[in-house]
C-alpha positions as CSV (number, residue, x, y, z in Angstrom):
1,M,22.7,1.3,-14.6
2,A,26.3,2.0,-13.4
3,S,27.3,3.0,-9.9
4,H,29.2,6.2,-9.5
5,I,29.0,6.9,-5.8
6,I,31.6,9.4,-4.7
7,L,33.8,7.9,-1.9
8,P,36.3,9.8,0.3
9,K,39.6,10.5,-1.3
10,E,41.6,7.7,0.4
11,E,39.1,5.2,-1.0
12,E,38.8,6.6,-4.5
13,E,42.2,7.9,-5.8
14,A,41.0,8.7,-9.3
15,E,38.2,11.1,-8.3
16,A,39.9,14.1,-9.8
17,G,38.8,13.1,-13.3
18,L,35.1,12.4,-12.4
19,G,32.3,14.5,-13.6
20,V,28.5,14.4,-13.7
21,A,26.6,14.3,-17.0
22,V,23.8,16.8,-17.6
23,E,20.5,14.8,-17.4
24,E,18.3,15.1,-20.4
25,D,14.8,16.5,-20.1
26,H,12.5,13.4,-19.7
27,D,9.5,15.4,-21.0
28,S,11.3,15.9,-24.3
29,P,13.0,12.6,-25.3
30,A,15.0,12.3,-28.5
31,A,12.8,11.5,-31.5
32,P,13.0,7.8,-32.7
33,G,16.0,7.3,-35.0
34,Q,17.8,10.3,-33.8
35,P,21.1,10.0,-31.8
36,E,21.0,10.7,-28.1
37,P,22.2,14.2,-27.2
38,V,25.8,14.3,-26.2
39,T,26.2,14.9,-22.5
40,K,28.7,17.5,-21.3
41,A,30.9,16.7,-18.4
42,L,30.8,19.5,-15.8
43,P,33.7,20.4,-13.4
44,F,33.7,18.1,-10.4
45,S,33.5,20.9,-7.9
46,A,30.5,22.5,-9.6
47,T,28.3,19.4,-9.7
48,C,29.2,17.0,-6.9
49,V,28.7,17.2,-3.1
50,R,31.3,15.2,-1.2
51,I,29.7,12.6,1.0
52,S,32.0,11.7,3.8
53,R,32.1,8.3,5.5
54,D,30.6,9.8,8.6
55,S,27.6,11.4,6.8
56,Y,26.9,8.2,4.9
57,P,28.4,5.1,6.5
58,N,26.6,2.7,4.1
59,L,28.2,3.9,0.9
60,R,30.3,0.8,0.2
61,A,27.5,-1.6,1.1
62,L,25.1,0.3,-1.2
63,R,27.6,0.5,-4.0
64,N,28.2,-3.3,-4.0
65,A,24.6,-4.3,-3.2
66,S,23.4,-7.4,-5.0
67,A,20.6,-8.5,-2.6
68,M,18.4,-7.1,0.2
69,S,17.7,-8.0,3.8
70,L,15.2,-10.5,2.6
71,P,14.6,-14.2,2.9
72,D,16.4,-16.1,0.1
73,D,13.1,-16.9,-1.5
74,D,12.3,-13.2,-1.9
75,A,15.8,-12.2,-2.7
76,A,15.8,-14.5,-5.7
77,Y,13.2,-12.3,-7.4
78,A,14.5,-8.9,-6.1
79,K,16.0,-6.5,-8.7
80,L,18.3,-3.7,-7.5
81,Q,19.9,-1.2,-9.8
82,E,22.4,1.3,-8.5
83,G,23.0,4.9,-9.6
84,D,24.9,8.0,-8.6
85,Y,24.9,9.4,-5.0
86,G,23.2,6.6,-3.3
87,Y,20.5,6.0,-5.8
88,L,18.9,2.6,-5.6
89,L,16.1,1.4,-7.9
90,D,14.0,-1.4,-6.3
91,D,12.7,-2.7,-9.6
92,V,9.8,-5.1,-10.4
93,P,10.0,-8.4,-12.4
94,H,9.7,-8.4,-16.1
95,F,9.2,-11.0,-18.8
96,T,12.8,-10.6,-20.0
97,D,14.1,-11.8,-16.6
98,Y,13.2,-15.3,-17.6
99,L,12.0,-15.3,-21.2
100,S,14.4,-14.5,-24.1
101,D,13.8,-13.2,-27.6
102,L,10.3,-11.9,-27.0
103,P,8.9,-9.7,-29.8
104,T,7.6,-6.2,-28.9
105,F,4.9,-4.2,-30.6
106,P,4.1,-0.5,-30.9
107,N,1.8,0.8,-28.2
108,P,-1.8,1.3,-29.6
109,L,-2.0,4.5,-27.6
110,Q,0.2,6.3,-30.1
111,D,-2.8,6.2,-32.6
112,H,-5.5,6.8,-29.9
113,P,-7.4,10.0,-30.6
114,A,-7.8,10.7,-26.8
115,Y,-4.0,11.0,-26.4
116,S,-3.4,13.1,-29.5
117,T,-3.0,16.3,-27.4
118,V,-0.8,14.8,-24.7
119,K,2.7,16.4,-24.7
120,Q,4.5,13.1,-24.1
121,Y,2.7,9.8,-24.9
122,F,4.9,7.5,-23.0
123,V,6.8,7.3,-19.7
124,N,10.6,7.5,-20.1
125,A,12.3,4.2,-19.4
126,D,14.5,5.9,-16.8
127,D,11.7,7.6,-14.9
128,T,11.5,6.6,-11.2
129,V,9.7,7.7,-8.1
130,P,11.5,8.2,-4.8
131,E,10.3,6.4,-1.7
132,K,11.2,9.4,0.5
133,V,11.0,13.1,-0.6
134,V,12.1,14.8,2.6
135,V,15.9,14.6,2.7
136,Q,18.9,16.5,4.0
137,K,21.6,18.2,2.0
138,N,24.1,15.3,2.1
139,S,21.5,12.5,2.1
140,P,21.9,9.7,-0.4
141,R,19.2,9.8,-3.1
142,G,17.7,6.6,-1.6
143,V,15.3,3.9,-2.8
144,H,13.2,4.6,-5.9
145,F,10.5,2.6,-7.7
146,R,9.7,2.4,-11.4
147,R,7.2,5.0,-12.5
148,A,3.9,3.8,-13.7
149,G,2.4,4.6,-17.1
150,P,2.3,3.6,-20.8
151,R,5.5,2.4,-22.5
152,Q,6.4,3.0,-26.1
153,R,6.7,-0.8,-26.8
154,V,4.4,-3.5,-25.4
155,Y,4.8,-7.2,-25.1
156,F,1.2,-8.1,-26.3
157,E,-0.7,-7.6,-29.4
158,S,-4.3,-6.6,-28.6
159,E,-5.9,-9.6,-30.2
160,D,-3.7,-12.0,-28.2
161,V,-4.5,-10.6,-24.8
162,K,-6.7,-12.7,-22.5
163,A,-7.2,-11.0,-19.2
164,C,-8.9,-11.9,-16.0
165,I,-9.9,-9.9,-12.9
166,V,-10.4,-11.2,-9.3
167,T,-11.3,-9.6,-6.0
168,C,-10.4,-11.1,-2.7
169,G,-10.8,-10.4,1.0
170,G,-13.1,-7.9,2.7
171,L,-15.2,-5.3,1.0
172,C,-14.0,-1.8,0.4
173,P,-15.5,1.3,-1.4
174,G,-14.2,1.5,-4.9
175,L,-13.9,-2.2,-5.8
176,N,-16.5,-2.0,-8.5
177,T,-14.9,1.2,-9.9
178,V,-11.5,-0.6,-10.2
179,I,-13.2,-3.5,-12.0
180,R,-15.0,-1.2,-14.3
181,E,-11.9,0.8,-15.2
182,L,-9.9,-2.3,-15.8
183,V,-12.5,-3.6,-18.3
184,C,-13.0,-0.3,-20.0
185,G,-9.3,0.6,-20.0
186,L,-8.3,-2.7,-21.6
187,S,-11.1,-2.4,-24.1
188,H,-10.9,1.3,-25.0
189,M,-7.2,2.0,-24.7
190,Y,-5.7,-1.3,-25.9
191,N,-8.6,-2.8,-27.9
192,V,-8.7,-6.0,-25.8
193,N,-11.8,-8.1,-26.3
194,D,-11.2,-11.2,-24.1
195,I,-11.7,-10.1,-20.5
196,F,-13.1,-12.4,-17.8
197,G,-14.2,-12.0,-14.2
198,I,-13.2,-14.6,-11.6
199,Q,-16.1,-15.1,-9.2
200,N,-15.8,-15.4,-5.4
201,G,-12.1,-14.8,-4.8
202,Y,-9.1,-17.1,-5.5
203,K,-11.1,-20.3,-5.3
204,G,-13.1,-19.1,-8.3
205,F,-10.1,-19.9,-10.5
206,Y,-10.8,-23.6,-10.1
207,S,-14.4,-23.8,-8.8
208,S,-16.5,-21.4,-10.9
209,N,-17.0,-20.6,-14.6
210,Y,-15.2,-17.5,-15.8
211,L,-17.6,-14.5,-16.3
212,P,-17.1,-12.6,-19.7
213,M,-17.0,-8.9,-19.1
214,T,-17.5,-6.0,-21.5
215,P,-17.6,-2.2,-21.1
216,K,-21.4,-2.5,-21.5
217,S,-21.8,-5.1,-18.8
218,V,-19.8,-3.0,-16.2
219,N,-21.1,0.4,-17.3
220,D,-22.8,1.5,-14.1
221,I,-21.4,-0.9,-11.5
222,H,-19.3,2.0,-9.9
223,K,-22.5,3.3,-8.5
224,R,-22.9,0.3,-6.2
225,G,-21.0,-0.8,-3.1
226,G,-19.3,-4.2,-2.8
227,T,-18.0,-6.2,-5.7
228,V,-20.0,-7.6,-8.6
229,L,-17.5,-10.5,-8.9
230,G,-18.1,-11.6,-5.3
231,T,-15.3,-12.2,-2.9
232,S,-14.0,-14.7,-0.2
233,R,-11.2,-15.2,2.2
234,G,-8.7,-18.1,1.8
235,G,-9.1,-20.6,-0.9
236,H,-5.6,-20.0,-2.3
237,D,-4.2,-23.1,-4.0
238,T,-1.3,-21.8,-6.1
239,K,-0.8,-24.8,-8.4
240,K,-4.6,-25.2,-9.1
241,I,-4.8,-21.5,-9.9
242,V,-1.9,-21.5,-12.3
243,D,-3.1,-24.7,-13.8
244,N,-6.3,-23.0,-14.7
245,I,-4.6,-19.8,-15.9
246,Q,-2.4,-22.0,-18.2
247,D,-5.3,-24.2,-19.4
248,R,-7.5,-21.3,-20.3
249,G,-4.7,-19.3,-22.0
250,I,-4.9,-16.3,-19.6
251,N,-1.9,-14.0,-20.0
252,Q,-2.8,-11.0,-17.8
253,V,-4.1,-11.5,-14.2
254,Y,-5.4,-8.5,-12.3
255,I,-5.7,-9.2,-8.5
256,I,-7.5,-6.7,-6.2
257,G,-7.0,-7.3,-2.5
258,G,-5.2,-6.6,0.7
259,D,-1.8,-7.7,2.0
260,G,-2.8,-11.3,2.2
261,T,-4.2,-11.2,-1.3
262,Q,-1.0,-9.6,-2.6
263,K,1.0,-12.4,-0.9
264,G,-1.1,-14.8,-2.9
265,A,-0.4,-12.8,-6.1
266,Y,3.3,-13.0,-5.4
267,E,3.0,-16.8,-5.1
268,I,1.1,-17.0,-8.3
269,Y,3.8,-14.9,-10.0
270,K,6.5,-17.2,-8.7
271,E,4.8,-20.3,-10.0
272,I,4.2,-18.7,-13.4
273,R,7.9,-17.9,-13.6
274,R,8.9,-21.4,-12.6
275,R,6.8,-22.7,-15.5
276,G,8.2,-20.1,-17.9
277,L,4.8,-18.7,-18.8
278,K,4.3,-15.4,-20.5
279,V,1.7,-14.1,-18.0
280,A,1.8,-10.7,-16.3
281,V,0.4,-10.4,-12.7
282,A,-0.8,-7.0,-11.6
283,G,-1.9,-6.4,-8.1
284,V,-4.1,-3.5,-7.0
285,P,-3.8,-3.1,-3.2
286,K,-7.0,-2.8,-1.3
287,T,-7.6,-2.3,2.4
288,I,-10.1,-0.3,4.4
289,D,-7.6,0.1,7.2
290,N,-5.0,1.9,5.0
291,D,-2.3,-0.4,6.3
292,I,-0.6,-1.3,3.0
293,A,3.1,-0.4,3.3
294,V,5.0,2.0,0.9
295,I,1.9,3.5,-0.8
296,D,0.4,6.9,0.2
297,K,-3.0,5.5,0.8
298,S,-5.3,2.7,-0.4
299,F,-8.4,3.3,-2.5
300,G,-11.7,3.6,-0.6
301,F,-10.0,5.1,2.5
302,D,-11.4,8.6,1.9
303,S,-14.9,7.2,1.4
304,A,-14.7,5.2,4.6
305,V,-13.6,8.2,6.6
306,E,-16.4,10.2,5.2
307,E,-19.0,7.6,6.1
308,A,-17.4,7.1,9.6
309,Q,-18.1,10.8,10.3
310,R,-21.8,10.2,9.9
311,A,-21.6,7.7,12.8
312,I,-19.6,10.2,14.9
313,D,-22.2,12.9,14.1
314,A,-24.9,10.6,15.4
315,A,-22.9,9.8,18.5
316,H,-22.4,13.5,19.2
317,V,-26.2,14.2,18.8
318,E,-27.0,11.4,21.2
319,A,-24.4,12.4,23.8
320,S,-25.2,16.1,23.7
321,S,-28.9,15.5,24.1
322,A,-28.5,13.7,27.4
323,E,-27.2,14.6,30.9
324,N,-23.7,13.2,31.2
325,G,-24.1,11.6,27.8
326,I,-21.4,9.5,26.2
327,G,-21.3,8.5,22.5
328,L,-19.0,5.6,21.8
329,V,-18.2,4.7,18.2
330,K,-16.2,1.7,17.1
331,L,-14.5,1.9,13.7
332,M,-12.4,-0.5,11.7
333,G,-8.7,-0.8,12.3
334,R,-7.4,-4.2,13.2
335,Y,-3.7,-3.2,13.4
336,S,-3.7,0.4,12.2
337,G,-5.8,3.2,13.5
338,F,-5.9,5.5,10.4
339,I,-9.7,5.5,10.0
340,A,-10.2,6.4,13.7
341,M,-7.5,9.1,13.6
342,Y,-8.6,10.8,10.4
343,A,-12.3,10.6,11.2
344,T,-11.5,12.2,14.6
345,L,-9.5,15.0,13.0
346,A,-12.2,15.6,10.4
347,S,-15.0,15.6,12.9
348,R,-13.7,17.9,15.7
349,D,-16.5,16.6,17.9
350,V,-14.5,13.8,19.4
351,D,-13.1,14.0,22.9
352,C,-11.0,10.8,22.9
353,C,-9.6,8.6,20.2
354,L,-8.1,5.1,21.0
355,I,-6.1,3.2,18.4
356,P,-4.0,0.0,18.4
357,E,-0.7,1.7,18.1
358,S,-1.2,3.8,21.3
359,P,-1.7,1.8,24.5
360,F,-4.0,3.1,27.1
361,Y,-5.1,2.2,30.6
362,L,-8.4,2.7,32.5
363,E,-7.8,3.3,36.1
364,G,-5.5,5.5,38.1
365,E,-4.0,8.9,37.6
366,G,-4.0,10.0,34.0
367,G,-6.2,7.0,33.0
368,L,-9.2,6.9,30.7
369,F,-11.8,6.8,33.6
370,E,-10.3,9.9,35.2
371,Y,-10.4,11.8,31.9
372,I,-14.0,10.7,31.2
373,E,-15.1,12.0,34.7
374,R,-13.3,15.3,34.2
375,R,-14.7,15.8,30.7
376,L,-18.3,15.1,31.8
377,K,-17.9,17.7,34.6
378,E,-16.5,20.3,32.1
379,N,-18.8,19.7,29.1
380,N,-21.7,17.5,30.3
381,H,-21.1,15.1,27.4
382,M,-18.3,13.5,25.4
383,V,-17.7,11.4,22.3
384,I,-15.2,8.5,22.2
385,V,-13.9,6.8,19.0
386,V,-12.1,3.5,19.3
387,A,-10.5,1.4,16.6
388,E,-11.5,-2.3,16.7
389,G,-7.9,-3.4,17.4
390,A,-7.3,-1.1,20.4
391,G,-7.1,-2.3,23.9
392,Q,-7.0,-6.0,23.0
393,D,-4.4,-6.7,25.7
394,L,-6.6,-5.1,28.3
395,I,-9.6,-7.2,27.2
396,A,-7.6,-10.4,27.3
397,K,-6.7,-9.7,31.0
398,S,-10.4,-9.5,32.0
399,I,-12.0,-12.0,29.6
400,A,-10.6,-15.5,29.1
401,A,-10.8,-16.3,25.4
402,A,-9.0,-18.8,23.2
403,D,-7.1,-17.3,20.2
404,Q,-9.0,-17.9,17.0
405,I,-8.3,-16.9,13.4
406,D,-10.4,-16.3,10.3
407,A,-9.9,-17.8,6.9
408,S,-7.3,-15.2,6.0
409,G,-5.2,-16.0,9.0
410,N,-6.2,-12.9,11.0
411,K,-6.7,-13.1,14.7
412,L,-10.4,-12.7,15.6
413,L,-10.7,-9.6,17.8
414,L,-12.8,-9.2,20.9
415,D,-15.4,-6.4,20.8
416,V,-13.6,-3.5,22.4
417,G,-16.6,-1.2,22.0
418,L,-18.9,-3.5,23.9
419,W,-16.3,-4.2,26.5
420,L,-15.5,-0.5,27.0
421,T,-19.2,0.3,27.3
422,H,-19.6,-2.1,30.2
423,K,-16.4,-0.9,31.9
424,I,-17.5,2.7,31.7
425,K,-21.0,1.8,33.1
426,D,-19.5,-0.1,36.0
427,Y,-17.1,2.8,36.8
428,C,-19.9,5.4,36.8
429,K,-22.1,3.1,38.9
430,A,-19.4,2.7,41.5
431,K,-18.9,6.5,41.5
432,K,-22.6,7.0,41.8
433,M,-22.5,9.1,38.6
434,E,-25.6,9.5,36.5
435,M,-24.6,8.7,32.9
436,T,-26.1,7.7,29.6
437,I,-23.9,5.9,27.0
438,K,-24.8,5.0,23.4
439,Y,-22.7,2.5,21.6
440,I,-22.6,2.8,17.8
441,D,-20.9,0.2,15.6
442,P,-20.9,1.2,11.9
443,T,-18.0,-1.3,11.2
444,Y,-19.5,-2.9,8.1
445,M,-21.5,0.1,7.0
446,I,-18.4,2.2,6.2
447,R,-17.0,-0.4,3.8
448,A,-20.1,-1.4,1.9
449,I,-20.8,2.1,0.4
450,P,-19.9,3.2,-3.2
451,S,-16.7,5.2,-3.5
452,N,-16.9,9.0,-3.4
453,A,-15.7,11.3,-6.1
454,S,-12.0,11.5,-5.1
455,D,-11.8,7.7,-4.7
456,N,-13.4,7.2,-8.1
457,V,-10.7,9.2,-9.7
458,Y,-8.0,7.4,-7.7
459,C,-9.4,4.0,-8.7
460,T,-9.4,5.0,-12.3
461,L,-5.7,6.0,-12.2
462,L,-4.8,2.8,-10.4
463,A,-6.6,0.6,-12.9
464,H,-5.0,2.4,-15.9
465,S,-1.6,2.2,-14.4
466,A,-2.0,-1.5,-13.8
467,I,-3.0,-2.1,-17.4
468,H,-0.1,-0.1,-18.8
469,G,2.3,-2.1,-16.6
470,A,0.9,-5.5,-17.6
471,M,0.9,-4.6,-21.3
472,A,4.6,-3.7,-20.9
473,G,5.4,-7.1,-19.4
474,Y,5.9,-6.2,-15.8
475,S,4.5,-8.0,-12.7
476,F,4.0,-5.8,-9.6
477,T,1.7,-4.1,-7.1
478,V,0.6,-0.6,-8.2
479,G,0.2,2.3,-5.9
480,M,0.7,6.0,-5.4
481,V,4.1,6.9,-3.8
482,N,4.5,10.6,-2.8
483,G,1.8,11.6,-5.2
484,R,3.1,9.6,-8.2
485,H,1.9,6.2,-9.4
486,A,4.6,3.6,-9.3
487,Y,5.2,-0.2,-9.8
488,I,6.2,-1.7,-6.5
489,P,7.7,-5.2,-5.9
490,F,5.2,-7.6,-4.3
491,H,7.5,-8.3,-1.3
492,R,7.7,-4.6,-0.4
493,V,4.0,-4.3,0.3
494,T,3.6,-7.6,2.0
495,S,6.6,-7.7,4.3
496,T,5.3,-5.1,6.8
497,R,2.3,-3.0,7.6
498,N,1.7,0.8,7.5
499,K,0.8,2.0,11.0
500,V,0.1,5.3,12.8
501,K,3.3,6.7,14.2
502,I,2.5,8.0,17.6
503,T,5.8,9.9,17.6
504,D,4.7,11.8,14.4
505,R,3.1,15.2,14.2
506,M,-0.2,13.9,12.9
507,W,-0.8,12.1,16.1
508,A,0.2,15.2,18.0
509,R,-2.4,17.2,16.0
510,L,-5.0,14.7,17.1
511,L,-4.1,15.0,20.8
512,S,-4.2,18.8,20.4
513,S,-7.7,18.5,18.8
514,T,-9.2,16.2,21.4
515,N,-7.3,17.5,24.5
516,Q,-7.1,13.9,25.6
517,P,-4.1,12.6,27.6
518,S,-1.6,10.6,25.6
519,F,-1.9,7.6,28.2
520,L,1.8,7.0,27.4
521,S,4.7,6.6,29.9
522,Q,8.2,7.7,28.9
523,K,9.0,4.0,28.5
524,D,6.2,3.7,25.9
525,I,7.5,6.8,24.0
526,D,11.0,5.5,24.0
527,A,9.8,2.1,22.7
528,A,7.8,3.8,19.9
529,R,10.8,5.9,18.8
530,E,13.0,2.8,18.8
531,A,10.5,1.0,16.7
532,D,10.4,3.9,14.2
533,K,14.2,3.8,13.9
534,L,14.2,0.0,13.3
535,A,11.5,0.5,10.6
536,N,13.6,3.1,8.8
537,K,16.6,0.7,8.9
538,S,14.8,-2.5,8.0
539,Y,15.2,-2.1,4.3
540,L,19.0,-1.7,3.8
541,P,20.9,-3.5,1.1
542,V,23.5,-6.0,2.1
543,N,26.5,-7.4,0.4
544,T,26.7,-11.0,1.4
545,K,28.2,-13.4,-1.0
546,E,26.4,-16.5,0.4
547,H,23.1,-14.6,0.3
548,G,23.5,-13.7,-3.3
549,E,24.5,-17.2,-4.3
550,N,21.4,-18.6,-2.6
551,A,19.3,-16.1,-4.4
552,K,20.7,-17.1,-7.8
553,K,20.1,-20.8,-7.1
554,L,16.5,-20.2,-6.2
555,A,15.9,-18.0,-9.3
556,N,17.3,-20.9,-11.5
557,G,15.0,-23.4,-9.8
558,E,17.8,-25.1,-7.7
559,K,17.4,-26.1,-4.1
């Protein structure tokens, strides 16, 4: 894809002859065998918006970009393609990046009766999805991802496909739905017969027998919570896993899990590429906390929020039935408070919501205790929702505890709900206030349920998109970006976390709903705004010769 960014006149003397081609309608591609339509060059003034150096200072860097602000190990596998007006495609790896002269085959979907009424069978090769859809008039087009969907040519014949599916990490509503739709999609859409389940997470690749799976065996598993394949944390031994993939002749690997699991999928892909294997790795991101970067939301999140509301309803009943009653609900959210925030907004019975992204304090003017006292005087009861990762710094000051981590490398959290319950009791006792507090912890209940209707549909689309991408020879993480399904490079979803922006309007809506104080000083607000700015600038292309040379060496297996 050529780069045709319009530079200021003193930097681009030949601009007078430039024009922009009329883009073809992607919904009506030229028929096979027919020549591409001739594009007509339009007058420069009618089609181009001048972008000055002041309005877009990164033009030259973007135009010459060959690598990203990534460690060399990641940059070796990064694929950037440039286009007009600051367009940048952050592409995903493909077989043709390291294997040559591979045959392709017609996609079986072209003869599938279910697709006979579809206007356009296949995704256009140039279709991409923008990372950001809210822009200004002179903004660059920005970063895009490859659009998900079936391709006209595939890199596997149906009888040659040997696929496996694995689930890792914690539970989440919808796991069984994704498993079911992967099996049924491979079988019904692409006529694949050899599909296997890997039991109990990554370690199942080398410590368990593979479980044969058919549409019949998974027919009703979507009605159950959890995962029929079992799951575990840790156990990732890249070389052992790829050894077993190679020995068993597996050529499509579907990996369902959170950011740690997707990091593992990325390592598996790297080892597969180093060995020159024709194996596609497709990741389906899963997290109850909704903290996966880039994507709109993770599957199971809606179901978890819906179940969390039941706990909030119970807390409200308990609190409103007692004099000075307080209902305290702890929800999941280690680093990101999305479940607590959305459950609070949906409930409208919550008086205070505490999340990891927004610091709070207990004592003094504007503190939590003062707000609790005022709210009880006004309303005679209140409901507090707290995410499990909130207030950990406050707990650490009052409780001496050694830092411990789980098998996935996550820091073990102290129970903020129990700690807050005791602190509120002690405060009310010191104030000689009569008070009843009920602590409800539905942490594991909200993730163990089956997915609801909307999540079932979302899981189906994710699974089908993953299948289409793997059949087309890509390796990626699949997700919905601005309402469209896309193939996202592994490093983009593992390099950072999605967090609640306390400078965003959604958090303001919550504060308006609960009427709680923000608990933030001007210093906290300024720090949050600066963090947002840094996050927006953290993924800019660079043009460093040394960086590019190191990336090439790594891609070629050199040290």
